[in-house]
Every structure is written in C-alpha cells, then in structure tokens.
Backbone as a printed PyTorch tensor [residue, N CA C, xyz], in Angstrom:
tensor([[[  3.4220,   4.5730,   3.6180],
         [  3.3500,   3.5100,   3.0190],
         [  2.1370,   3.7680,   1.9940]],

        [[  1.0150,   4.4300,   2.4970],
         [ -0.1550,   4.7250,   1.6670],
         [  0.3230,   5.5890,   0.5370]],

        [[  1.1090,   6.5610,   0.6980],
         [  1.5200,   7.4620,  -0.4900],
         [  2.3610,   6.6770,  -1.4000]],

        [[  3.1330,   5.6320,  -0.9420],
         [  3.8570,   4.8760,  -1.8900],
         [  2.8470,   4.0070,  -2.6580]],

        [[  1.8990,   3.4860,  -2.0950],
         [  0.8720,   2.7790,  -2.9640],
         [  0.1310,   3.6770,  -3.9210]],

        [[ -0.0350,   5.0240,  -3.4490],
         [ -0.5820,   5.9240,  -4.4690],
         [  0.2780,   6.1180,  -5.5590]],

        [[  1.5350,   6.1890,  -5.3440],
         [  2.5810,   6.5580,  -6.3900],
         [  2.5500,   5.3270,  -7.3520]],

        [[  2.2490,   4.1150,  -6.9410],
         [  2.1730,   2.8190,  -7.8770],
         [  0.8400,   3.1650,  -8.7460]],

        [[ -0.1450,   3.5880,  -8.0290],
         [ -1.4550,   3.7600,  -8.7000],
         [ -1.2160,   4.8970,  -9.7710]],

        [[ -0.6670,   5.9900,  -9.4660],
         [ -0.4620,   6.9280, -10.3890],
         [  0.3680,   6.6340, -11.5130]],

        [[  1.3290,   5.7550, -11.3780],
         [  2.2950,   5.1350, -12.4470],
         [  1.4140,   4.6220, -13.4770]],

        [[  0.3310,   3.9450, -13.0070],
         [ -0.5120,   3.3270, -14.2650],
         [ -1.7590,   4.1320, -14.5290]],

        [[ -1.9710,   5.3310, -13.9440],
         [ -3.0370,   6.1200, -14.2770],
         [ -4.1970,   6.0330, -13.4480]],

        [[ -4.1840,   5.5910, -12.2570],
         [ -5.2370,   5.4600, -11.3540],
         [ -5.0380,   6.5230, -10.2720]],

        [[ -6.2830,   7.1520,  -9.9410],
         [ -6.1930,   7.8810,  -8.6270],
         [ -7.3160,   7.2760,  -7.7060]],

        [[ -6.6990,   7.1430,  -6.4210],
         [ -7.7890,   6.5880,  -5.3650],
         [ -7.4250,   7.3200,  -4.1470]],

        [[ -8.5180,   7.9260,  -3.4990],
         [ -8.3560,   8.6930,  -2.4120],
         [ -8.7730,   8.1030,  -1.1150]],

        [[ -8.9750,   6.8410,  -1.1380],
         [ -9.6860,   5.9930,   0.0070],
         [ -8.5450,   5.0630,   0.4670]],

        [[ -8.1570,   5.1080,   1.7030],
         [ -7.1170,   4.2000,   2.2040],
         [ -7.5780,   2.8840,   2.0980]],

        [[ -8.6870,   2.3970,   2.5310],
         [ -9.2130,   1.0040,   2.4890],
         [ -9.2170,   0.5230,   1.0700]],

        [[ -9.8300,   1.4350,   0.1610],
         [ -9.9280,   0.8980,  -1.1360],
         [ -8.5020,   0.7890,  -1.8220]],

        [[ -7.6030,   1.5850,  -1.5050],
         [ -6.2900,   1.4780,  -1.9620],
         [ -5.5800,   0.0590,  -1.5850]],

        [[ -5.8160,  -0.2810,  -0.3000],
         [ -5.2150,  -1.5070,   0.1580],
         [ -5.9000,  -2.5850,  -0.4210]],

        [[ -7.1880,  -2.5430,  -0.7120],
         [ -7.8450,  -3.7270,  -1.4480],
         [ -7.3710,  -3.8540,  -2.9400]],

        [[ -7.2810,  -2.6630,  -3.6980],
         [ -6.8650,  -2.6390,  -5.0290],
         [ -5.4820,  -3.0400,  -5.2310]],

        [[ -4.5910,  -2.7610,  -4.1450],
         [ -3.2390,  -3.1730,  -4.2590],
         [ -3.1910,  -4.7500,  -4.5930]],

        [[ -4.1110,  -5.5160,  -3.9550],
         [ -4.1310,  -7.0310,  -4.0790],
         [ -4.8460,  -7.2370,  -5.4490]],

        [[ -5.8410,  -6.7380,  -5.5320],
         [ -6.6580,  -7.1150,  -6.7790],
         [ -6.1970,  -6.7310,  -8.0280]],

        [[ -5.6320,  -5.4730,  -8.1080],
         [ -4.9610,  -5.0350,  -9.5260],
         [ -3.5860,  -5.6530,  -9.6370]],

        [[ -2.8500,  -5.4600,  -8.6230],
         [ -1.4430,  -5.7820,  -8.7400],
         [ -0.9710,  -7.2320,  -8.2620]],

        [[ -1.8730,  -7.8630,  -7.5590],
         [ -1.5700,  -9.1620,  -6.9990],
         [ -0.5590,  -9.1400,  -5.9510]],

        [[ -0.3530,  -7.9750,  -5.3380],
         [  0.5950,  -7.7910,  -4.2620],
         [  0.0850,  -8.0770,  -2.8240]],

        [[  0.7810,  -8.6520,  -2.0570],
         [  0.2880,  -9.0120,  -0.6220],
         [ -0.0600,  -7.6190,   0.0440]],

        [[ -1.0740,  -7.6150,   0.7600],
         [ -1.5140,  -6.3510,   1.3040],
         [ -1.6360,  -6.5640,   2.8130]],

        [[ -1.1750,  -7.6980,   3.3010],
         [ -1.4380,  -7.9940,   4.8220],
         [ -0.7120,  -6.9120,   5.5270]],

        [[  0.5290,  -6.6800,   5.3360],
         [  1.3530,  -5.6880,   6.1360],
         [  0.7420,  -4.4290,   6.1600]],

        [[  0.3820,  -3.8140,   5.0830],
         [ -0.2090,  -2.5280,   4.9370],
         [ -1.6030,  -2.4140,   5.8690]],

        [[ -2.3750,  -3.5590,   5.6490],
         [ -3.6240,  -3.7450,   6.4920],
         [ -3.3490,  -3.6120,   8.0110]],

        [[ -2.2950,  -4.3520,   8.4260],
         [ -2.0540,  -4.3320,   9.7770],
         [ -1.4280,  -3.0370,  10.2160]],

        [[ -0.6450,  -2.5550,   9.6670],
         [ -0.0820,  -1.2520,   9.8740],
         [ -1.1320,  -0.0780,   9.9440]],

        [[ -1.9970,  -0.1960,   9.0600],
         [ -3.1790,   0.7390,   8.9470],
         [ -3.9460,   0.5460,  10.2030]],

        [[ -4.1700,  -0.4700,  10.5060],
         [ -5.1550,  -0.7850,  11.8930],
         [ -4.1880,  -0.2250,  13.0340]],

        [[ -3.0010,  -0.6390,  13.2930],
         [ -2.0680,   0.0950,  14.1980],
         [ -2.2800,   1.5230,  14.3350]],

        [[ -2.0670,   2.0670,  13.0650],
         [ -2.0320,   3.6300,  13.1640],
         [ -3.5540,   4.0830,  13.5320]],

        [[ -4.4780,   3.5800,  13.0880],
         [ -5.8230,   4.0450,  13.5250],
         [ -5.9680,   3.9410,  15.0620]],

        [[ -5.6000,   2.7170,  15.6140],
         [ -5.5800,   2.3080,  16.9360],
         [ -4.8620,   3.3610,  17.7320]],

        [[ -3.7200,   3.7340,  17.3100],
         [ -2.9030,   4.5590,  18.1710],
         [ -3.2450,   6.0540,  17.9390]],

        [[ -3.8000,   6.4630,  16.8120],
         [ -4.0510,   7.9270,  16.5130],
         [ -5.3090,   8.2300,  17.2040]],

        [[ -6.4840,   7.3120,  17.3110],
         [ -7.7460,   7.6400,  17.6750],
         [ -8.1140,   7.1380,  19.1120]],

        [[ -7.4350,   6.2200,  19.6660],
         [ -7.6750,   5.7710,  20.9520],
         [ -6.5820,   5.9480,  21.9440]],

        [[ -6.9230,   5.9720,  23.1760],
         [ -5.8800,   6.3560,  24.1630],
         [ -5.5580,   5.1590,  25.1150]],

        [[ -6.4010,   4.0370,  25.0780],
         [ -6.0710,   2.8860,  25.9610],
         [ -4.9780,   1.9090,  25.3410]],

        [[ -3.8400,   2.4130,  25.0540],
         [ -2.6690,   1.6080,  24.6350],
         [ -1.3620,   2.1660,  25.1620]],

        [[ -0.4230,   1.2630,  25.0330],
         [  0.8770,   1.5650,  25.2720],
         [  1.7940,   1.1940,  24.2200]],

        [[  2.9800,   1.6140,  23.9790],
         [  3.8030,   1.3300,  22.9760],
         [  5.3300,   1.5150,  23.4640]],

        [[  6.0580,   0.5760,  23.0510],
         [  7.3920,   0.5820,  23.4940],
         [  8.3530,   1.1950,  22.3690]],

        [[  9.5230,   1.5430,  22.6030],
         [ 10.3780,   1.9560,  21.4910],
         [ 10.7200,   0.8610,  20.6420]],

        [[ 10.9150,  -0.4200,  21.1420],
         [ 11.0270,  -1.5730,  20.2320],
         [  9.8020,  -1.8710,  19.1370]],

        [[  8.5800,  -1.6170,  19.7060],
         [  7.4470,  -1.6940,  18.8710],
         [  7.6210,  -0.6700,  17.7270]],

        [[  7.9160,   0.5650,  18.0160],
         [  7.9830,   1.6840,  17.1700],
         [  9.1500,   1.4010,  16.1870]],

        [[ 10.3270,   0.8760,  16.5620],
         [ 11.3590,   0.5230,  15.6100],
         [ 10.9260,  -0.5370,  14.7080]],

        [[ 10.1870,  -1.4890,  15.1920],
         [  9.8320,  -2.6910,  14.2940],
         [  8.6840,  -1.9950,  13.1590]],

        [[  7.9360,  -1.1110,  13.6280],
         [  6.9460,  -0.6960,  12.7160],
         [  7.7750,   0.0220,  11.5660]],

        [[  8.7160,   0.8750,  12.0500],
         [  9.3870,   1.7510,  11.0390],
         [ 10.1510,   0.7410,  10.2500]],

        [[ 10.8370,  -0.2870,  10.6250],
         [ 11.5080,  -1.1800,   9.7660],
         [ 10.4100,  -1.8250,   8.8560]],

        [[  9.4690,  -2.2060,   9.1340],
         [  8.3750,  -2.8340,   8.3150],
         [  7.9390,  -1.8120,   7.2470]],

        [[  7.7600,  -0.5510,   7.7540],
         [  7.5280,   0.5770,   6.6540],
         [  8.6290,   0.7290,   5.4850]],

        [[  9.8600,   0.7950,   6.1340],
         [ 11.0040,   0.8070,   5.2040],
         [ 11.0840,  -0.2750,   4.1660]],

        [[ 10.7460,  -1.5490,   4.8010],
         [ 10.9290,  -2.7280,   3.8500],
         [  9.7170,  -2.5530,   2.8570]],

        [[  8.5680,  -2.2140,   3.2300],
         [  7.4060,  -2.2350,   2.3490],
         [  7.6750,  -1.1420,   1.2580]],

        [[  8.2050,   0.0090,   1.6940],
         [  8.4010,   1.0980,   0.7720],
         [  9.4010,   0.7870,  -0.2000]],

        [[ 10.4470,   0.1450,   0.2620],
         [ 11.6180,  -0.2870,  -0.6880],
         [ 11.0370,  -1.2940,  -1.8310]],

        [[ 10.2530,  -2.2460,  -1.3140],
         [  9.6490,  -3.0530,  -2.3810],
         [  8.7810,  -2.4730,  -3.3220]],

        [[  7.9290,  -1.5490,  -2.7090],
         [  7.0660,  -0.5960,  -3.8160],
         [  7.8530,   0.1030,  -4.6740]],

        [[  8.9750,   0.7900,  -4.2920],
         [  9.8950,   1.5440,  -5.0920],
         [ 10.3220,   0.6020,  -6.2140]],

        [[ 11.0170,  -0.3870,  -5.8370],
         [ 11.4420,  -1.4880,  -6.7280],
         [ 10.5110,  -1.7190,  -7.7720]],

        [[  9.2030,  -2.0390,  -7.4190],
         [  8.1040,  -2.3710,  -8.2770],
         [  7.9670,  -1.3750,  -9.1610]],

        [[  7.7280,  -0.1610,  -8.6550],
         [  7.4210,   1.1430,  -9.6220],
         [  8.6620,   1.2040, -10.7220]],

        [[  9.8020,   1.0290, -10.1920],
         [ 10.9540,   1.3380, -11.0470],
         [ 10.9700,   0.3150, -12.1920]],

        [[ 10.4980,  -1.0930, -11.8580],
         [ 10.5730,  -2.0790, -12.7470],
         [  9.4230,  -2.1720, -13.8710]],

        [[  8.4770,  -1.1980, -13.7340],
         [  7.3140,  -1.3340, -14.6330],
         [  7.6980,  -0.9600, -15.9100]],

        [[  7.3450,  -1.5710, -16.9160],
         [  7.3880,  -1.3670, -18.2570],
         [  6.0540,  -1.1670, -19.0330]],

        [[  6.0780,  -0.7680, -20.2010],
         [  4.7260,  -0.4740, -20.8620],
         [  3.6810,  -1.6090, -20.9570]],

        [[  4.2290,  -2.8830, -21.1330],
         [  3.3990,  -3.9200, -21.2970],
         [  2.7620,  -4.2810, -19.8270]],

        [[  3.6190,  -4.1680, -18.7350],
         [  3.1670,  -4.3420, -17.4300],
         [  2.0930,  -3.2290, -17.0340]],

        [[  2.2360,  -2.0510, -17.2830],
         [  1.2950,  -1.0130, -17.0430],
         [ -0.0870,  -1.3060, -17.7360]],

        [[  0.0150,  -1.7310, -18.9910],
         [ -1.1590,  -2.0300, -19.7420],
         [ -1.9640,  -3.1500, -19.1690]],

        [[ -1.1550,  -4.0770, -18.6650],
         [ -1.7040,  -5.1810, -18.0730],
         [ -2.4150,  -4.8790, -16.7180]],

        [[ -1.7000,  -3.9970, -15.8860],
         [ -2.3150,  -3.4440, -14.6910],
         [ -3.6630,  -2.6680, -14.9820]],

        [[ -3.4280,  -1.8460, -16.1040],
         [ -4.7400,  -1.0740, -16.3970],
         [ -5.8760,  -2.0220, -16.8760]],

        [[ -5.6560,  -2.9640, -17.5420],
         [ -6.5940,  -3.9190, -18.0220],
         [ -7.3310,  -4.5310, -16.6200]],

        [[ -6.4510,  -4.9980, -15.7520],
         [ -6.9600,  -5.4760, -14.4300],
         [ -7.8150,  -4.4480, -13.8150]],

        [[ -7.3080,  -3.3050, -13.7630],
         [ -8.2110,  -2.1050, -13.1050],
         [ -9.4620,  -2.0780, -13.8650]],

        [[ -9.5840,  -2.0170, -15.0510],
         [-10.8050,  -1.8430, -15.8650],
         [-11.7390,  -2.9640, -15.4570]],

        [[-11.2340,  -4.2720, -15.4580],
         [-12.1720,  -5.3720, -15.2190],
         [-12.8750,  -5.3000, -13.8410]],

        [[-11.9120,  -4.6830, -12.8060],
         [-12.4490,  -4.6540, -11.3920],
         [-13.4330,  -3.5360, -11.2960]],

        [[-13.0100,  -2.3170, -11.7610],
         [-13.6040,  -1.0620, -11.4780],
         [-14.8750,  -0.6230, -12.4290]],

        [[-14.9640,  -1.3480, -13.5560],
         [-16.0750,  -0.8190, -14.6000],
         [-16.8540,  -1.9750, -14.5880]]])
C-alpha cells in the first residue's frame, strides 16, 4: 500500500521517504481518505515488532482484501490523472511543503 502511495506521489513529481509523512500528505495534497492505510500501518508495526499478539487466518484474509481494495483505488486514481489535475496537486503540495 505504501509503494502504491509513493507511485501516486511520483506521478506528480514528489519523492517522500517517510511512511507517516506519506500517509499525512495523501490526505493533505490529494484529499484522499487515509484512515485505512493509517490503521494497516499500525497493525503492521504491531505485528512486526511486538510478540504479544495472535492473528487468525480470517484476520489475514481481511487485511489482504483491504490492501487489494486500497491499491485498486490508487491505481484507478493514478490512471485517471490528467495534466490539469497533476498541476493542481503540485500546487497543493507547494502550499503545504514550502
């Protein structure tokens, strides 16, 4: 999901190497809902760095479906970008980052 967000950024000429900043900028620059990726990032960190958890196959399947849906939406968004949309997003980015 993170790499899909990076692809969206690259499409408009932005490079971001920080997961948290990327999630924030997804909302601020593009106006896209970032709740899903925030939640999944927290889950990944919890599962990757801590040992006091258990996970079921159903939970894994649900997370995979969520990621597939999120990625499909981002791919559609990237494909639909035209020159004027890219310029508008760049303008948003400049206002936020400069």
